[in-house]
C-alpha positions in Angstrom: 20.8 25.9 16.1 23.5 24.8 17.9 24.4 21.0 16.9 24.4 19.9 20.6 20.9 21.3 20.8 19.8 19.6 16.7 21.4 16.4 18.5 18.7 16.7 21.6 16.1 17.1 19.5 16.9 14.7 16.9 17.6 12.0 20.1 13.9 13.5 20.9 11.9 12.7 18.4 13.4 9.1 18.2 12.8 8.7 21.6 9.0 9.8 21.1 8.9 7.2 17.8 10.2 4.2 19.0 8.1 5.0 21.9 5.1 5.2 19.9 5.6 2.3 17.6 6.5 0.1 21.1 3.3 1.0 22.7 1.5 0.3 19.8 3.1 -3.1 19.3 1.9 -4.0 23.0 -1.8 -2.3 23.4 -4.0 -0.8 21.9 -6.1 0.5 24.7 -4.2 4.9 24.1 -3.7 5.5 20.7 -1.6 9.2 19.3 -3.6 10.9 17.4 -1.0 12.0 15.1 0.0 8.1 14.1 -0.1 8.8 10.6 0.0 12.5 8.8 -0.5 13.7 5.1 2.3 13.0 2.6 4.8 15.8 2.6 4.3 17.9 -0.2 1.2 19.9 -1.2 2.2 20.0 -5.2 -0.2 18.2 -7.8 1.4 15.4 -8.6 0.7 15.8 -12.3 3.1 19.0 -12.0 6.6 17.0 -11.1 8.7 17.6 -13.4 9.7 14.0 -13.1 6.2 12.9 -13.5 5.5 15.6 -16.4 8.8 14.9 -18.3 10.7 12.4 -16.9 11.9 9.5 -18.3 8.8 6.9 -17.7 5.4 6.0 -19.8 2.9 8.5 -20.0 0.7 8.5 -17.2 -2.4 9.9 -17.7 -2.8 7.5 -20.4 -1.7 4.6 -18.8 -4.1 5.2 -16.2 -7.0 3.3 -18.5 -4.7 1.0 -20.3 -6.0 -1.9 -21.7 -4.6 -5.6 -20.4 -6.1 -8.2 -22.7 -4.5 -11.2 -21.7 -6.5 -13.5 -18.8 -3.4 -14.4 -16.9 -2.2 -10.5 -16.8 -2.7 -7.5 -13.8 -4.1 -4.7 -14.7 -4.3 -3.3 -10.9 -5.6 -0.3 -9.0 -5.2 -0.7 -5.5 -5.9 1.9 -2.8 -4.5 2.1 1.1 -6.7 3.9 3.3 -4.7 5.0 6.5 -7.5 6.7 8.4 -7.5 9.0 11.8 -11.5 9.9 11.7 -12.8 13.3 13.4 -13.6 11.1 16.4 -9.6 10.0 16.7 -10.4 6.2 15.5 -7.9 4.8 13.1 -8.8 2.3 10.6 -6.8 0.8 8.0 -8.9 0.4 4.6 -8.3 -0.8 1.2 -10.1 -0.8 -2.0 -9.0 -2.7 -4.8 -9.8 -3.8 -8.5 -8.0 -5.6 -11.4 -9.6 -5.7 -14.6 -7.9 -7.7 -17.4 -9.4 -9.6 -20.4 -13.0 -8.8 -20.4 -13.5 -9.6 -16.7 -12.7 -8.6 -13.3 -12.6 -8.7 -9.8 -12.6 -6.2 -7.3 -12.4 -6.1 -3.0 -11.6 -4.8 0.1 -10.4 -5.2 3.8 -11.6 -3.3 6.9 -9.5 -3.4 10.0 -10.0 -1.3 13.2 -6.8 -0.5 15.4 -8.8 -0.6 18.3 -10.9 -2.8 18.3 -9.4 -5.7 16.5 -12.3 -6.0 14.1 -11.4 -6.8 10.6 -13.4 -8.0 7.5 -12.6 -8.6 3.9 -14.0 -9.5 0.6 -12.8 -10.7 -2.9 -15.6 -11.0 -5.5 -15.0 -12.1 -9.4 -17.5 -9.9 -11.5 -17.5 -8.4 -15.1 -17.4 -4.6 -14.9 -20.3 -2.6 -16.3 -18.4 0.1 -17.3 -14.9 0.5 -18.6 -14.0 4.5 -19.5 -11.9 4.9 -22.9 -10.3 8.3 -21.7 -11.5 9.2 -18.4 -10.6 6.6 -15.7 -13.6 4.7 -14.9 -14.0 1.1 -13.3 -17.8 0.3 -12.3 -19.0 -3.0 -11.0 -22.2 -2.0 -10.7 -23.4 -0.6 -7.7 -20.4 -2.5 -5.7 -17.5 -1.0 -6.9 -16.7 2.5 -8.5 -13.6 4.1 -9.3 -13.2 7.1 -11.4 -10.5 10.4 -12.0 -12.1 13.6 -11.3 -10.0 15.7 -13.4 -8.8 15.3 -17.4 -5.7 14.1 -16.5 -6.9 11.2 -14.3 -4.5 11.2 -11.4 -5.0 14.5 -9.8 -8.4 13.8 -8.0 -9.4 9.9 -8.0 -12.7 8.8 -6.4 -13.9 5.4 -4.9 -17.1 4.7 -3.7 -17.8 1.1 -2.4 -20.7 -1.1 -0.9 -19.8 -4.2 0.5 -23.3 -5.2 1.9 -21.8 -8.8 3.1 -19.3 -6.8 5.5 -21.5 -3.8 6.2 -18.7 -1.7 4.8 -19.4 1.3 2.5 -16.8 4.1 1.5 -17.0 7.4 -0.8 -13.1 8.7 -0.7 -11.5 10.9 -2.6 -7.6 11.1 -2.9 -5.7 13.2 -4.5 -1.9 12.3 -5.1 0.7 15.0 -4.0 4.7 14.9 -4.4 6.1 13.2 -6.7 5.3 9.3 -8.4 7.4 6.5 -6.8 8.5 4.9 -9.9 9.4 1.0 -9.1 12.7 0.4 -10.7 12.9 4.1 -10.7 11.6 3.6 -14.5 8.3 2.1 -13.0 9.3 -1.4 -15.0 10.7 -3.9 -13.9 10.6 -8.0 -14.0 7.6 -9.8 -12.6 8.1 -13.3 -12.8 9.1 -14.6 -16.6 8.3 -10.7 -18.2 8.6 -6.7 -17.5 5.3 -5.0 -15.6 5.0 -1.7 -15.4 4.2 -0.1 -12.0 4.1 3.4 -10.2 2.2 4.7 -6.6 1.8 7.6 -5.2 1.2 9.4 -1.3 -2.0 11.2 -1.8 -4.5 13.6 0.6 -7.6 11.4 1.6 -11.1 13.2 2.5 -14.4 11.4 2.7 -16.5 9.1 4.9 -16.5 5.8 5.5 -19.9 2.9 7.2 -19.3 -0.1 9.8 -21.4 -1.8 10.9 -23.7 1.0 10.6 -21.8 3.8 11.7 -20.4 6.8 9.5 -16.9 7.8 10.1 -15.6 10.9 8.9 -11.8 11.0 7.7 -9.4 14.1 8.9 -7.5 14.9 5.7 -4.4 16.3 7.9 -4.4 13.2 9.8 -4.9 10.7 7.2 -2.7 9.2 4.2 -3.2 7.0 1.3 -1.0 5.0 -1.0 -2.4 4.4 -4.2 -0.4 1.8 -6.1 -1.2 1.4 -10.1 0.3 -1.8 -11.7 -0.1 -3.5 -15.4 1.3 -6.4 -17.1 0.6 -9.4 -19.6 1.8 -12.0 -16.6 1.6 -12.8 -13.1 4.4 -14.7 -11.3 3.5 -18.2 -10.8 5.8 -17.9 -7.8 3.4 -15.4 -6.0 5.4 -12.0 -4.1 6.3 -10.5 -1.1 5.4 -6.6 -1.1 6.1 -3.9 1.7 5.0 -0.6 0.9 7.2 1.6 3.7 6.2 4.8 4.8 8.6 6.7 7.2 8.1 9.2 9.3 10.8 11.3 8.3 8.2 11.3 4.7 10.3 8.5 2.8 8.1 6.1 0.9 10.2 2.5 0.1 8.5 -0.2 -2.7 9.9 -3.3 -1.3 9.2 -6.3 -3.6 10.6 -9.6 -3.5 9.3 -11.7 -6.0 10.7 -15.9 -6.3 12.5 -16.9 -9.5 10.0 -18.2 -12.6 11.1 -20.2 -15.4 14.5 -20.2 -13.8 15.0 -16.7 -13.5 17.0 -15.0 -11.2 14.6 -14.2 -7.7 13.7 -10.3 -7.8 14.6 -8.0 -4.7 14.6 -4.3 -5.0 13.3 -1.5 -3.3 12.9 2.3 -4.7 12.7 5.1 -2.3 11.1 7.9 -2.8 12.0 11.1 -0.7 10.2 14.2 0.0 12.2 16.1 -2.3 11.0 14.1 -5.7 14.8 12.1 -5.8 14.2 8.7 -6.7 17.0 5.5 -5.4 16.8 1.8 -6.1 18.7 0.1 -3.6 18.8 -4.1 -4.0 17.1 -6.2 -1.2 18.3 -9.4 0.5 16.1 -11.9 -0.5 16.0 -13.9 2.7 13.2 -11.7 4.5 13.4 -13.7 7.7 9.6 -14.2 8.6 8.4 -14.8 12.3 4.8 -15.2 14.0 3.3 -17.7 11.9 -0.6 -18.2 11.9 -2.8 -20.6 10.3 -6.2 -19.0 8.5 -9.3 -20.6 9.6 -10.8 -19.8 6.2 -8.2 -21.1 4.2 -5.8 -23.0 5.7 -3.0 -20.9 4.7 0.1 -19.7 7.0 0.9 -16.3 7.1 3.1 -14.6 9.1 3.3 -11.4 11.6 6.9 -9.7 10.9 9.3 -9.9 9.1 13.0 -8.4 8.8 14.2 -6.7 5.3 17.8 -6.2 4.2 18.8 -3.4 2.2 21.9 -4.1 0.3 22.9 -0.8 0.5 26.7 0.9 1.7 24.9 1.6 5.4 23.6 -2.1 5.7 20.0 -0.9 6.4 17.5 -3.0 8.0 14.0 -2.8 8.6 11.6 -4.7 10.1 8.0 -5.0 9.7 5.5 -6.3 12.9 1.9 -6.4 12.5 0.6 -6.0 16.2 -1.4 -8.7 17.9 -2.0 -10.1 14.5 -0.8 -13.7 15.8 -4.3 -13.3 18.2 -6.0 -11.0 16.1 -5.8 -12.4 12.4 -6.4 -9.8 10.3 -5.6 -8.8 6.3 -6.6 -12.3 4.7 -8.6 -12.0 1.4 -9.8 -14.9 -0.3 -11.2 -16.5 -3.3 -10.9 -20.1 -2.0 -7.7 -21.2 -0.7 -6.3 -21.6 -4.3 -6.4 -17.6 -4.6 -6.1 -16.3 -1.3 -3.3 -12.8 0.1 -3.0 -11.3 3.6 -2.5 -7.3 3.5 -1.5 -6.8 7.0 -1.2 -3.8 8.8 2.4 -3.1 9.7 4.6 -0.9 11.9 7.9 -0.9 10.9 11.1 0.4 12.6 15.0 -0.2 11.7 17.9 2.3 10.1 17.5 3.5 7.0 21.0 5.1 5.6 22.7 5.1 8.7 19.3 7.0 10.6 17.4 5.2 13.0 13.6 5.2 11.6 9.8 4.6 12.4 6.8 4.3 10.5 4.1 2.1 9.2 2.8 0.5 5.9 1.6 -3.0 5.5 2.8 -6.5 4.5 1.8 -8.0 1.2 1.7 -12.0 1.4 0.8 -13.5 -2.1 2.9 -16.7 -1.9 2.1 -19.4 -4.7 -0.2 -22.3 -3.2 
């Protein structure tokens, strides 16, 4: 293709992407059918050479790792960006944390069309914890289990939160390379090291909200599966920006305030569609804006952030949660002293000298 034609098409692609983000930021009346797409790779994650033989821990066995410390983290976080077969758009999260024999599970549900949202955060003792095969179950309320012996190729989540009139039965299949935070999957987390990796994944299944059952369009839906564990959690909280760009690049960005006199941790790990990974330093100054105050916990959250990457291109990506100051979505809490906010977010800016746009969340979990 001639160079001029390539530039023209690239320009048109950006204008379309920018128009999509701008339209969604201002109005929810007309959402495009391809708001987000499935992961760019069709190769099962377990087959990727970096996963099978790279300089990392064994991801299969660490899916069922035990964390005995009650102050630690043993988290399975599943974020679904859903388009239904009826062309509706939802952002759904289910999660569990099992440490020291106890645990918690919960959900966040958000409809892009209506702005309706709900959340649950429930502490309880698991009724089942798998020994070799990943399986975490809290009675009939929540169950996460691997459908394969490798504990990663296909994972099923079944949840039933009656207080939210919400239930789901979804299966996600990690594809392409995993994203290993910090490049190796080990990074400083407050006062100690934690382990963490993530994966884009294909998604299928159904969910029911307020009595209406929705079927997931797997070709127009995607999942970010985040797996993290360690003996401690930062006493000063954290901010996490899982960024999914239209061009297939995934960027996991952490900003963790100083703990016990240590330096602030601010870094990003980019996973490219071909499996290449890159670790980039990040400015701790996130430039938050659009604050709102929760009526449930009286906590102040922010609807927008500007994240500056300390790379050779001075990349900057802005997170904007559409209409968040009006709709007030994303908070889950077990009381005011233990609250966090995972807001659906649109991303736009520059990455490596190129204009980009995409979607994801902003997770705010600051210290009280």
